[in-house]
C-alpha positions as CSV (number, residue, x, y, z in Angstrom):
1,M,0.0,0.0,0.0
2,P,1.7,3.2,-1.1
3,K,1.6,6.1,1.4
4,T,2.5,9.7,0.7
5,S,2.2,12.4,3.4
6,G,-0.4,10.5,5.3
7,L,-2.5,10.0,2.2
8,I,-3.5,6.4,1.4
9,L,-3.4,5.6,-2.3
10,E,-5.3,2.5,-3.3
11,S,-7.2,1.4,-6.4
12,S,-10.4,0.7,-4.5
13,L,-11.8,0.6,-1.0
14,Q,-12.4,-3.1,-1.4
15,V,-8.8,-3.8,-2.3
16,F,-7.7,-1.6,0.6
17,F,-9.7,-3.6,3.1
18,Y,-8.8,-7.0,1.5
19,D,-5.1,-6.2,1.8
20,H,-5.4,-5.2,5.5
21,L,-7.6,-8.0,6.5
22,Q,-5.2,-10.4,4.8
23,E,-2.3,-8.8,6.5
24,F,-3.8,-9.6,9.9
25,N,-5.1,-12.9,8.8
26,K,-1.6,-14.1,7.9
27,K,-0.5,-13.4,11.5
28,S,-3.2,-15.6,12.9
29,L,-2.4,-19.1,14.1
30,T,-5.6,-20.3,12.4
31,P,-6.0,-18.1,9.3
32,L,-9.4,-17.9,7.7
33,P,-9.9,-19.0,4.1
34,N,-9.2,-16.5,1.3
35,E,-12.9,-16.5,0.3
36,T,-13.9,-15.4,3.7
37,I,-11.4,-12.5,3.7
38,F,-12.5,-11.6,0.1
39,Y,-16.2,-11.6,1.1
40,S,-15.5,-9.6,4.3
41,S,-13.7,-7.0,2.3
42,L,-16.7,-6.7,-0.1
43,V,-18.9,-6.2,2.9
44,M,-16.6,-3.4,4.2
45,D,-16.5,-1.8,0.8
46,S,-20.3,-1.9,0.3
47,Y,-20.8,-0.2,3.7
48,G,-18.5,2.6,2.7
49,D,-21.8,4.0,1.5
50,S,-23.5,5.2,4.7
51,T,-27.0,4.7,3.3
52,K,-26.4,0.9,3.8
53,F,-26.8,1.4,7.5
54,F,-30.4,2.6,7.1
55,D,-33.6,1.1,5.7
56,Q,-35.7,3.2,3.3
57,V,-39.4,3.4,4.4
58,D,-41.8,5.6,2.6
59,G,-38.9,7.5,1.1
60,K,-37.3,8.2,4.5
61,S,-34.2,6.8,6.0
62,K,-34.9,4.8,9.2
63,E,-32.5,3.2,11.6
64,K,-32.3,-0.6,11.0
65,I,-33.7,-2.6,13.9
66,L,-31.8,-5.8,13.1
67,G,-33.5,-8.0,15.8
68,I,-37.0,-7.3,14.4
69,K,-35.7,-7.6,10.8
70,L,-34.3,-11.1,11.7
71,L,-37.7,-12.1,13.2
72,E,-39.6,-10.9,10.2
73,T,-37.6,-13.1,7.8
74,G,-39.7,-16.1,8.8
75,Q,-42.7,-14.5,7.1
76,M,-40.9,-13.7,3.9
77,S,-40.5,-15.5,0.5
78,R,-37.2,-17.3,0.0
79,E,-35.8,-14.5,-2.2
80,K,-36.8,-11.8,0.3
81,Q,-35.4,-13.9,3.1
82,K,-32.0,-14.1,1.3
83,V,-31.8,-10.3,1.0
84,A,-33.0,-9.6,4.6
85,L,-30.8,-12.3,6.2
86,R,-27.7,-11.1,4.3
87,D,-28.5,-7.5,5.3
88,V,-28.8,-8.4,9.0
89,A,-25.7,-10.6,8.8
90,E,-23.5,-8.0,7.0
91,T,-24.7,-5.1,9.1
92,S,-24.0,-7.1,12.3
93,L,-20.6,-8.1,10.9
94,L,-19.6,-4.5,10.3
95,I,-20.9,-3.2,13.6
96,C,-19.2,-5.9,15.6
97,G,-16.0,-5.6,13.6
98,Y,-15.2,-2.1,12.4
99,F,-17.5,-0.2,14.6
100,A,-17.4,-2.3,17.8
101,D,-16.1,0.6,19.9
102,S,-19.2,2.6,19.0
103,L,-21.2,0.2,21.2
104,N,-19.2,1.0,24.4
105,K,-21.5,2.0,27.2
106,K,-24.7,1.2,25.1
107,I,-27.6,-0.9,26.4
108,I,-27.3,-3.2,23.3
109,D,-23.7,-4.5,23.2
110,V,-21.4,-6.3,20.8
111,K,-22.7,-9.7,21.9
112,Y,-26.2,-8.9,20.8
113,Y,-25.1,-8.0,17.3
114,H,-22.6,-11.0,17.3
115,D,-25.5,-13.4,18.0
116,L,-27.7,-11.8,15.4
117,G,-25.0,-12.0,12.8
118,K,-24.2,-15.6,13.5
119,I,-27.9,-16.6,13.4
120,A,-28.5,-14.7,10.2
121,Y,-25.5,-16.3,8.4
122,S,-26.6,-19.7,9.7
123,R,-30.2,-19.3,8.3
124,L,-28.8,-17.9,5.1
125,N,-26.8,-21.0,4.7
126,N,-30.0,-23.1,4.9
127,I,-31.4,-21.1,2.0
128,S,-28.3,-20.6,-0.1
129,P,-25.6,-23.1,1.0
130,V,-23.1,-22.4,-1.8
131,A,-21.3,-19.1,-2.4
132,Y,-18.0,-18.3,-4.1
133,D,-17.9,-22.0,-5.1
134,V,-17.6,-22.9,-1.4
135,P,-20.1,-25.4,0.0
136,S,-21.7,-24.2,3.3
137,F,-20.0,-20.8,2.8
138,Y,-22.4,-18.9,5.1
139,R,-22.0,-21.6,7.8
140,V,-18.3,-20.9,7.7
141,M,-19.2,-17.2,8.0
142,S,-21.3,-18.0,11.0
143,K,-18.7,-20.1,12.7
144,S,-15.9,-17.7,11.9
145,F,-17.9,-14.6,12.9
146,G,-15.8,-13.7,15.9
147,D,-12.5,-14.2,14.1
148,I,-13.7,-12.1,11.2
149,T,-14.9,-9.3,13.4
150,L,-11.5,-9.4,15.3
151,L,-9.7,-8.8,12.0
152,M,-12.0,-6.0,11.1
153,N,-11.5,-4.5,14.5
154,L,-7.7,-4.6,14.1
155,V,-8.0,-2.8,10.8
156,S,-10.2,-0.2,12.4
157,K,-7.8,0.3,15.3
158,K,-4.8,0.5,12.9
159,Y,-6.3,3.5,11.2
160,S,-7.7,5.2,14.3
161,S,-4.3,5.3,15.9
162,D,-1.2,7.2,14.7
163,K,1.1,4.8,16.4
164,D,2.6,1.6,14.9
165,M,1.5,-1.1,17.2
166,P,2.5,-4.7,17.4
167,W,-0.4,-7.0,16.9
168,L,-1.0,-10.4,18.5
169,I,-3.9,-12.4,17.2
170,L,-5.2,-15.1,19.5
171,T,-7.3,-18.0,18.4
172,D,-10.6,-19.2,19.9
173,R,-11.8,-15.7,20.7
174,K,-15.0,-16.1,22.7
175,V,-17.7,-13.5,23.0
176,S,-19.2,-13.7,26.4
């Protein structure tokens, strides 16, 4: 990644996130598959557009209420379920990963969004089990949710700090 005077030069936001997720992933004792890193970088890129954090209702932006949205998926057609479950899963992934610190001192904490994301990916796998030519891709996303959010959080912290920090990545991260 070329750097000039504090300016980050990269061909796309997705490539930027992929490179940094992969950088931390390589330091892990149990690295995640490349497809998982690629997909996660796509999620981070797509949420570079802040409108993805909101639902459009009657032409107005409304805050997403992910728990209710997850519950409502049971009453939807399969195609609408795919879209809604993916939205809940991806929004939860980004909140738990890149924006985890924004939940400090909030009533609803990281564990809540962590659980929603894992459930949404698991249900999505039941509807659409193959993605990126990987069988049970979304099941992998569900099981690796904590590890993926850790990598995203490390990328977030790297760019919220002016200091070069050594990074140690532990395996079997548990969310209590």
